[in-house]
N, C-alpha and C positions, 0 to 999 in steps of 0.2 A: 388782187390778193388770192383769188381762187386758183389762178394759173399755177401758183407755186405748190399746190397740193393735188392738183388734178392727176398728175402722173402717179402719185402714190396711191390715190384711191383706185385708179384704173388697175394698177398692179395688184392691189388687194382683191379686186373683183376677179381678175384673171386667176389668182391663186385659188379663190373659192370655186371657180368653175373647174380648174384643173384637178382639184381634190374630189370632185364629184359632189360638192356640198351646195351647189347652186339650187335655189328653190324657185322654180318657175311658177307663175300665177296663171292658171288657166281661166278662161272667161266662160261663165255659164249664161246661156241665153234663155233660161226658163226659170220658173219658181223652184225653190229648193224642194226636192221630193226624192222618192226612191229612184226615179229615173230623171235625168237631166240632159240637156243639150250642151255639150262641151265643144268648144272650138279646138280642133287638133289638126295640125298640118294644113291649116287654112280651110278645112272642111268641117262644118258643124255636123254633129251626129248624136243620136240618143244613146246614152250609156247608163248602166246601172251605177248608182251612187253609193259607195261603201266607205266614204270618208267624211261624212257630215256628223254633227252632234245632234241630229234630228231624231233622237232616240224613239220618240213616240209617234213620229210622223205628223206632228202638229203644225209644222212650219207653213203648210199650205192648206190646212184644214178649213173647209168652207165656213164653219161657224166662227173660227178665229178671224178669218178674212172679213166676214160680215161685221163682226164686232169692231174691227179696225175701221171699216168704212163708216159705220155709225158714229164712232168716236171722233173721226175727222170732222164730220159735220157738226157735232155737238161741241167739241172742245177745241177745235182748231189744230193747226199743224205743229206749233211749238210754243214754248213759253217765253223765249227771248229774255230769260232772267234766271236768277238762282232762287232757291227755295225761300230764303228768309227775307228777300226783298218783295217780289210779287210773282213768285214762280210756283206757288202751291195751289193746286186745284182739289176739289173734292175727290176726284178719281185717284189722285196720289195717296190721299189719306185712306181711302177705301182699300187700295191695294196693300198698303202697309198693314192695315188691320187684318186682311185676309191672309197674308203671308205669315203674320204672327200666329194666328190661329192654326194654320196648316202645319207650321213647323214646331208648334208647342213652345213658343217663346213669348216673352212679355211685350216686346215691342219690336218694330222693324223700321229701318231707315233706308230709303232708296238712293242709289247712285247711278251714274250714267253707264257704269260697267262694273263687273266684279273686280277687274284690275284696279279701278278707282276705290272700290270698297276695301280691298286688301291694302291699298296704299294709304287709306285714311284711318286705319285702326291703331296701328302700333305707336305712331308718333303721338296720338292723342292719349292713349292709355298708359304708356310706359315712359319713364324718365331714366336718367343715368343711374339711379339707385335700384332699378328693376332688372329683371332677366326674362328673355324670351328663349324658349327651347323649341327648336324647329326640326322637323323631319328632313333628312338630307335630300329627299326627292320632291319636296314641296314645289308648287308652281312658281314660276318666275315672278308673278305678282306678289306673292308672299315674301319672296326673297327681297324684292325691291322695296316693299313696304317696311320690312325690318330694317333695311339700310337707312331709312328716313328717320328712324328713332335713335335715341341715345342709349337705349337699353343695352345691357351686356348680352352678348349673343352666344348661344350654345347650339350645336347641331348634333343630332343623334342619327345613327345608321337607320336606314329605312325599316320601319316597323320593328325595330330591335328594342324590346322593352328593358332588357338589362342595361343597354347603353343609355336609354332614356332615364332610367333610375339613377345611373351614375352622374348624368348631367344635372338632374334635379338635386342630388346631394351636393354637387359642386356649387350650384347656384345658392343653395341654402347656406352652405358653409361660408360662402362669400358675402353673406348678409343681405341678399336680395330682399327688397321690400315687397314687391309683387313678382310673382312668377306666372308666366303664361306659356302653356304648351300649345303649339299650333301644328296642325297636320291637314293634309288633303284627306277628304273622306275616301275618295278613289283617286289613285295616282294615274294621271291622264296618259302617260306614255306606256304604262304597264298593265293597267286594268286591275291592279292590286287594291284591296280594300283595307283601310286602316283598322287595327284592333282596338276599337274605341272603348270597349268595356275595360280592357287592361289599362288603357291610357287613363281612363277616369279613376280607376283604383289607385294608380300612382299619384294622380293629381290630388286626390283626397288625402293620401298619406303624407304628401309634402306641401299641402296647402297651396296648390296651384290652380289657376283657371285653365279651362280647355276651350280652344277655338278650332273649328272645323270648316274648311272650305269644301262645300259639298256640291260643287258645280256639276260634277259628272255623276250625280246620284239622285238629286231631288227630282221628283216626278215619276221615277220608275224603279228605284231601289227601295226595298222595304215593303211590307204587306200593303200599306196604303200609299206608297210612293213618296214617303216623307224623308227618304234618304238614309244614310248610314247610321245616324243616331237611332232611327226607328228600327233598322235592321238589327242592331245590337242591343236594343232595349234600354238605351241610355238618354232618351230625349230630355229627361228632367235633370240630367247631370252635365249637360253641355252649356257653357256660358255664352258662347258666341258662335253663330253660324253665318258664314258668308256664302253667297251663291250668285248665280246668274239667271237672267230671264232669256238668255241667248242660246240655250241648248235644248233640253227636253221641254222647257216651259215656253214653247212657241218659236224659239230660234231667232228672235229679233236682236235686241241689245238691252242693256240695263243690268244692274246688279243690286244687291241688298246686303245689309247686316241685320240679322235677327238675333236679339240678345236680351240680357237682363235690362230692365227698364232704365236703370241708372246709367248703364253703358251707352244706350241709344241716346239718352238725354244729353250726355256729355259729347257724343259725336255730333249732334246737331249744333252744338256751340263751338266746337273746336276742330272738327275734321276738315282739313283744307280741301280735299277733292269735292266734298259736299258743299262747302261754303263758297267755293270759287268756280264751280262748274255749272253749266246750264242744267236746269231740271230735266229729268227724263221726259221724253215726248209723251203727251197725254194719250196719243193713239196707242203707244206701246203699253202704257199702264192699263188702258181699257181692254186691250186684247189679252193681256196677261190675266185679267180678272176672268175672262171667258175660259182661258186655259185652266184656271183653278176650278171652274165649274165642271169642265170636262174631266178633270182628274178624279172627281168624286165617283165617276162611273167608268173609269179607264182600266178596270181590271183585265178586260179582254185584250187591251193594247199591251199591257205589261206581260200578260201570258204569251202573246204572240212574239214579243221581243225576246222573252226568255227561250221560247222554242227555236226561234231563228238563231239565237246565240249558241244554243246547245248543238244544233245541227251543224253549223259552220265549224265550231271547235272540234267536234267529233270527226267530221269528214276530213278536215285538214290534218288532224293528228294521224288518222288512219293512212293518209296519203304521204306521211313522212315529213311533213312540215314541222318546224320548231315554233309552236305557238305557246306563248307564256301561259302558265297554268292559271286557272280561275274560271269563274262563270259570269264575269261581267261582259257587257256588250262591246267593250273595248277589247279586241282580240289581236294583240301584236304578233305579227309573223316575222320572226327574227331572221335577218339576212346576214348581218355582220358588216360587210363591206358597203360603204356609202354609195360607190359607183354602181355596184350590183343592185342595190335597193332602188336607186333611181331608174336603172334600166328595166328592172322588173316592173316598176310602175308604168313605164312607157309601153312595155309589151302587153300589160293588162289593159291599158286604155285602148290599144289597137284591137283588143278582143272584147271591147264593150264594157269593161269594168273600170270605173274611176276610183283609184286609190292614190295615196301619196306615200313616197318614200321619206322617212324621217332619218336625219343624220345629224351629226354635230353641227352647231352647239345645242340643238334641241334635245338630243340624247347624247350619252357619253361616246367618246371615240371608240370605234370598233363594235358598237352595238346598234348599227343602223337596222331599220326595220320598216315594214309596211304595217301601219296601224289601221286595221280593218275595224269599222264601226257598224254594228248591226242596227237595224231600225224595225219598228213594228210595221212600217210601211212596206217592207220587203215581203215578197211571197216566198214560199218554200222553193219554187222554181227559180226565183232570183238567187237564193242562197246557193242552190246546187250549180247554177250557171257560173257563179263567181268562183266556186271551188274548182270546177272544171277548167276555168280560165287560168287559175293559178297553176294547175298541173301542166297545162299546155305551155304556158309562159316559162315555167321552170325548164321544160325540155329544150326550148329555144335558147334560153340563157346558157344552159350547159353546153350546147353545141357551139355557141359563140366564144366560149372560154378557151 
């Protein structure tokens, strides 16, 4: 059977490579950190890592690693079950309680990933008589989650409040029973922050709920690291927060929905990714609790991350690079052409800086970029070395054209 489609698949793969859209996976031979060993050209080497979501540098923090070791001995390796059968341990309930308190929500439910969390919300909460109004640049997991529901779908232009209001009016005039506005807190390909205060104002005007995927904010955005709702002073106005344990909060895996108590209670009964997926590994839950402990005194890490971000953005702009405006640790360096972005990433790796070129379908056609992600684990010298490598690689790329 497969022989009949093999050639078609190979042709598609050839087209992907020819268009410069192939996404190679490089192998790291060390723990995730500011510096990693990457296999390139058959030879391993230490390079600066500027493409991880390890915003606070906690992925290899000794206290987090120690907590994981202790949890492995106490709680075991895995649950071999789902939550409602025999997959709930005390450590899971403790983490849900801590996340609820940290995020200012009434309750929290854990998932194996934030992709699953977003996949489990919409179908559970919304039916054919409801409406979901989604930002055009929301994460793929939100898009896929919405597709699973029968709700009427509206999409508004990125951070465009006039368009959002128009879609809310349309949904209301269409007789929608429930209306849910959903947005990324920080848009992962651009580093832009959603205008949550204005979104909440419109939600209240049109009797809509608000959901925020804050995966690229929780831990380091806001005065206490509680994410974009804290940054905008709307923690008490957000109905649903989804997020991940796999970025700033230790970098492992796992996701959550923190929300109104009734929403979480319904998700426990009806959310398919929760009911039919294995429980989050207890070692991750325990290590995440240690991360939350560390966040209570992580002001210096957030300050260092902010300083590194400001330094990189200012030096790159002074050097003439097109860096999307903002002050988030995601700093996209716009290249435009997919093949050039891929080649630039190769040249940077040769110069000891590990970054990735992003192209279609991850970003729109013609908007290829290198998404640089700063970390508190980087030193000032690391940041300056990365900028110097960009300048040098650009010169080589220009000579090759």
